N, C-alpha and C positions, 0 to 999 in steps of 0.2 A: 672494446675499444670505441670512442664515440668517432664518427666520422665526420669531419669538417667540414659543412658545407658553405660551399665557396660565394652563397648569393646571401650568409645572413651580413646580420654586422658584426659578429666576431669576427670573421674572416678577414672583413674590409678594414674593420679599424687595427686588427691585429697587423695586414698589410702597412696598412699604413703608418702602422706606430714604429714598426719596425722600421722605416723608410726615413721616416721623421726624424726618429732618434738621430738614425746615421747624418741624416741633413741639418741636424741643431750642431752637433758635434764637429762634421767639418764646417758650418759656419760659425759657429765658436773657436777652431783654429783658423779660419780663414781673419775672424777678427783679432786674435791674437798676432796675426800673421801683418794686418794691416798698422797695428797700433808699433809694432816694432820697427815695419818698411818704411813706413810711412811717420808717423807722429800724430799724436795727437790735434795739432794744428791744422795738418793736413785732412785729418778726418771730419773734423768740425767743417770746414772748405766740402768736403763730399757731402755732410749732413745738407746744408743750404743748397747746395744744385740738386741733390734726391727730395727737399721739399720743394723746389720749381719744377721736377719731372714728377710728381706726386700730384702735382696740379694738373698737369699738363694730362695724363695717364686718367685722372677722373673725369677728365669734359670728353675723354676720344674711348676709351675701351670701360674702363671698370663694370659700368651699367649693362655695356652689352654683354660682357663674359658673363656678369650675375647671373643675365638675363637668360641667357645658352643654359645652364648646367639647370636650373629651373624650368623653365620652358621643356628641355629634353624630357625629364623626368615624367614630367607629367604627360606628355606625350606618348613618349613609353606607355604608360599605365591604362593609357585608354585606347593601346593596339593600336596606334597611327607610330610606329617608330620609323617608318620609309619617309616621314616630312621631317623627321629631324633633320635630312640634309640638306631640303633648301632653308632650315632654319640657320645650318652653318651659314651656306653662301650668302644667307640675305645679311649674317652679322657682321663679316668678314664685309660688304660691301657696304654697310655702315659706318662701323670702322675706318675705312681707308678713306672715304667723305668725311669723317671727319677730322682723319688725320689731315688730308690737305690742307684743310680749313685752318686749322691752331698749330701744331707742330712745324710747317715749314716756315711762317710770318715768325715764332717763337723764335727758330733758329735766328733767321733774319736779324731780330732783335735783342740779341743775346747781350750788346752789348752797354745798352742801354738799363737791361733788365739787372745783369750782373753790377753796375755801378749803381743804379737808382734804387731795384727795388730790393734786390738783397745787399749791399752794401758792401757789397765785397767785391772788385773788378778781379779777384783771382779766378771769380767762377766762369769766366765768358768761354774760355774753353774749351770746358766739361760743358756747359750748355747747348753749344754747338753739337758736342759728341752723342748725346740723349736723344738726340733726333733720331739718328737710324736706330737707336738701342729700344725707341718707343715702337717704331715702325714692326721689328721682329717681334719687340711683347705681343702686339696686337695677334700675330697669328699664333705664337705661343699661348695666349689665353685664352682664346677662343677655342682650339681645339682642344685644349685641358680640358677646360669648362663642357666641352662633349664628353670627354671621357667620365668625368666625375657624373653628368648627369645621367648616364646608361650605365652606371654601377662597371664600370670598369678602372681599377685604381692602381691596376701594376703601372698602364703606360705612365700616367704623371710622377708615380712616384720614382720611375726610371729617370724622367727629362729630368726633376730636379735634382737629382743626385749626379748628372752627368754634367748639367748645368754649375752646381756648385764645384763641381772637379774642375770643372773647364776656369771657373774663376779664380783659383788658387794656381793653378797651372799657369794662366795669363797673369795673375799678380806677379808672380817668382819671375817669371822669363822678363817681365817689362820693367818688372825693379832691379834686374840685373844688369840691365842694357847701361854702359857704361857714362858717365855723367862728370860734368870740372868740379862740383862741389861734394862734398861727404853727402849731402843729401838734397832730395831736388827741392824746388823751392813747395810750395804748400798746392799753387795752381796747378804746377803740372804735374803732382804725384797725385791729386786729384784726379787730374786727366788721367793716367796712367789705369787708375782704378776702373774710370768709366769705360776704359778702353777694353779690359778683361773684360767688364760686364755684358761686349757688344759681342765679344769671342764668342762667350757663354751662350749668349742669346741666338747666335747664327745655328751652334747645336744642337740646343735644346728646342728651337722653331721649327727644324731641319726633321729632326727625329718625330714630334708629333706630328706636324703635317701628314709625312711618310705615311707614317703609320695609321693616320684618320682615312687615308684613301685606301688602302687596306680592310680597314673594319667596316667601313661604312656601306662595302657591298655585303655585310654578312646580317645586317639590322634586316630583323622580319615583321611585318604589319604592315597596316595600308598607310596611301598618301593619299588623304582625302582632306589634309587640312588647306584651307585656302589660304594664298599669300596675304590676302587682304590681314588673314584673321594672327597670321604671325607677325606681321606687321605691330597688328594693336599690342599681341601677348607680348614684343620685344620690349613696345613703349611704355607700357603696363610697368612693367619691371623696368626697364632701365633707367627712364625719364628722372620720375623721382630719385633713384638710386643716385643717377649720376649727379642731379641738384644739390642731393645733398651731402654727396661726397665733395661734389666740388667746394660747396659752403664751407664745409669743414674741415676741408685740407688748406683753403685759403686762409682760414681761421688758423688751422693747427700750424701752416706755412709759415705765418704772420707772427705767432707764437715763436717759434725756434729761430726766426730772424731778429726779433728783438731781444734773444737771452743773450748774444753776447753786448747788446748795446745796453741792455738791462744790468750785466752782472759789471760795466764799464761805469756805469750811474753809480754803483755803489762803492767804486773805487779802485777797483782792478782795471789793470792796464791789459792795454789791447790782446797781447799773445797771451795775458795770465787767462783773460776772457777766453778765447777761443780754446784753447787748453783744457780749460775746465767744460766747456759747452762740449768738445769733443769726447773726453773719459767719459763724462756722461752720455750722450750721445755711442757712442761709436764701444765703449769699453764695458757700462754697468749695464746697462739696459739687456744689451744682448745676453748679457750671463744672467738675468733674471727673468728673459723669456725662454731658457731653458726648456722650463712645464710645457711650453705649447707644443715641444715637441709630441707628448700625450693626449695633451688637449685639445688641435688643432684637426687632428684624423679624425676623433669623436663626432667634432660639427659638422667637418665636410661631408664624414659619411652619412648621417643623419637629416642635414639642409633637404637633398632633393629625397628623402624621404617621406620627410613635412611636408614636401609638396605635393609629394603621390597621396598622403593622407588627404590636403585639401582635398585635390580634385574629388577622390573617392566617397568624401565627405564623412572620413574615420575619426571623430572628432577624440574617441576614447582612447585611439592608437595613438594622436598627436599628444594628448596626455599622460601616456603611461613615459610614454618614450622620453619627453620634455624633461619627468620630473627625476628619472634619471640620471638624463645627461647632464642637470643642476648638480644631482649629487656628488656624480662621479668629480665634477668642475671641485667642490671642497674635497672631497679623500682624495685628490693628487695636487690641488694647487694650495691647499690650506700649509701642507708637512714642504712642501718644496719653498713658501715663501718662510717657513719656519728656516727652514735647512742654512737657507741665504742670508737672514737677517742676523744666524750665529756666524756665519763661517763665511760668508761673502767678502768680509774686507781683506782678510790676509789672502785669501783666495784669488781677488781680482790684483792684489798686489804681486802673488808671488805668478800669476800666468801674463800679465801685461807689463809688469817691471815698471809700475807706475803711482806713486805714492798713494795718487788723489783717485785709481781705481778704486770701487768698493763704497764710497764716501755719499750720504746723504738715504742709506739703506732702512731705516726706517719708514721715511715715506715713501720709499719707492717698491717696499715692499707691500703696503696697503694698497697702493692706486696700481699695481700690476693684478694681486687678488682681485679687488674689486671689476678691475677690468677683466679681468677671468670671466666671471660671472655676468657681466654686461655685454661682451661677448657673444655666451650659449645664448642670452634668454633672448638677445636681436636677435641672432639667428634665425632660430625658432619663431619668434613675432615676422619675419621678413619673408620665411618659408610658403606659410598661413597667406599671406595676400597683405598684412600690416607695415606694408613699405613707406607709404607716404609718413606716416604716424613714427615712424623709426626716424625718417629723415629726418620732420620736423624736432625733432628729441636729438638727434644728431648738432645739428645748427646749435641748438640752444646752450648744448652742455660744451659746445666747442667755446660758445661764446664765451660760457660761466666763466671756462679758463682761462680764455684770451684777458676779461677783464680782472681777474684776481694775479695773473702775470704781472698788468700794466699797474694796477693799485696797489696791492703789495711788494710785488717786486720794483716798482719804479717809483712810485711815490713814496712809499715807506720804506724803498730802501733793505730788503730784504736779500733782495739778488736773487737766486737760485731759488730757495726753499719754497718766496713767494709762487715761485713758476711751480713747483711741486706743490703747492697746495692749493694752486689752482689745478689739475691734473685729476686731483685726489680726488675733488670735488665735484668736478665733471665725471668720472667715474661712478661715484659714488651715487649722482642725481639718475645720470640714466641705466644703472644696472637696477635702483631700485622701482626706477617707473616700467621699464621693461617686465620688471616679475608681476608688480601691480595689473599692468594691460594683460600678459600671459594668464593671470589668474583668471581674469575677466572671462577674458575669449573661448580659455580651455576649461574653466574649471578647476584652476592645478591647486593642490592644496599646498601652498610655501610650510615645507616641514623644516623649520630650523633647529628644529633640536639636531635630526639627523645630521642635516645638509652641513651644520654650521657649528652645532653645540660640539658633539663628541668627537670628529678631525681635530678643533682648533684646542680641544682639553687631551687627546692624545698626541698631537704636533707640541704642546707647549712642555707635557710632560718627559716627553722622550727627549724631545728639544735640551730642556734642563740639565736630563744625563748626560748628553752629545756634548755641551758646552762644558761639563768638566771633566769628560775625556780629552777633550783636543786642549783644555788647559794643560793635563796632566802627562800628554804624550810632547806638547812644545817643549815642557821645563825638564822632559827626559831626551830632548837633543834629538826624536825622531823626524824625519825627514817630512815637508810639509804634505807630499802629494801624498805619503803613505797615511800619513796620519790623517788629514781630511778623508780618503777612502774608507779606511778603516771606521770612521767617528759617523762616515753615513750611513755603513754599512749599520753600523750599531744604532743609528737610529730608525732604521726603515723596519728591522726586526722589533724592536722598542713602541716604534709606531702600529705595527701591526698586531702587538702582542694586547698595546692599552687598548686598542680602537676592540678588540674581539672580548677583554673583559669588559665594554662598554657598551654591547650587542649588536655590532656589525664587525662579521665578518669580510675585511676587507677584498682577499681572493674571490671568496663563494660571490660574493654581493657582485665583483666585477664579471667572474663568469655566467653568474645567472642573469645579468644586463645585457650582453652583447652575446650572448649564445641562446640560453635557453629561452629568455625572452623571443626571438626571433623564432625560435622552431615551435612556441606552442600560438605565437601567431599564426604563421603557415597551417598549423594545424586548424583554427578558430575557421578559417579561409574555407579551406579543403569542407569542414563541415558544413558550412555557409551554403 
């Protein structure tokens, strides 16, 4: 029996994938709960609040937290693990300084932001509440980045599960508070959702902070990295990432804020526009992002290894693992989107009890799949030191999406379809540019036949048969949940079978990619 290597990619991916699946299922249930307790319009208000929250987050935390993960990995690879303690301390001081400069004035000017910027006064109470939420998120994310950077995947996995469970409990408790109306006002409902976020962040941040204080004592290695170099290393990663993320999120937030207004220009009333926006952002998109439960852990685990490979000048390892990561994106992402394209609309209507759930699926599945390739390729490039190039691309892609929303959605009155066309074009441009740059930097061979052709052909064939079975089961009066579960199981069986006939053994390839490849790499290092 093969012993499981706890330092292998397979072990960390298996662990993160297991927790990520549980997290996605909990998050999916959480979205369903919000849809039923708060309603689509309240979710739309909450979405506007989160767009503002993400802008402040990009200014204060995103770049700092990302730098900790990558720098900690490189310091550990160079035998300077004790310097990571000062890295964490420096990152926390930087975050607190940025928080005081930006978050507090943001909270004080919430009324202006709600009325003039977001265009919805009901967001004001929630804007004040996201200030303490941001403070707690800072401590959580910096410590989480430490664990990811030092290949300790268990604490972040536990933390995320605890956080989601606390959110669910918080929402259930807060929405059970007696109220005068049958449903709370949209602004009040959004504020309750943010209060549940604060409760969950207290638990998660406290857990990771306490565990970090225990684990830092076990770090082995030297502490010879000067403070000046730590600051330079953080700035080298954080500044371009923060600037690009800020600009990207500003553009994305402007895009999200304009969607209800564009829908109203297309002839929808205010309530109808907010409901359609809430269904898209709070119901349909979370359902399509379920496959990220398997893809995100792979990217999370590989990113620090790419950074270590860059520090050790191991281009061959970067090229090999980048190719395998992109291959797995196709093997998992394409069949997932085919399943959603076939059964997403009835599934969404069954889960959310909303007739609009699952609308626009052809465009949504295409842009989601393109986004998977974009995220994987961009993660590799950023990990090997091309943050600035990726930052410029992020901003340009976001501007293209915004322009399409304004022109197609507003001027040509296409409404939501104009927004979706812009998002698809943005994702396609980003993924193509990243793949071209990755090929030039690492010599990566773009194997479209294996990465896209075979999974697409196998998925299309299995999906056609799945659709026939699903229609037949519905005609026989089988319960929708049971029919969907059986059809998905049949699809997976047929997909792996057709893929095998085309020359790719899905299970063997995945096992060799995540486990045997790591063992061979370790053997090569021992020989060298």
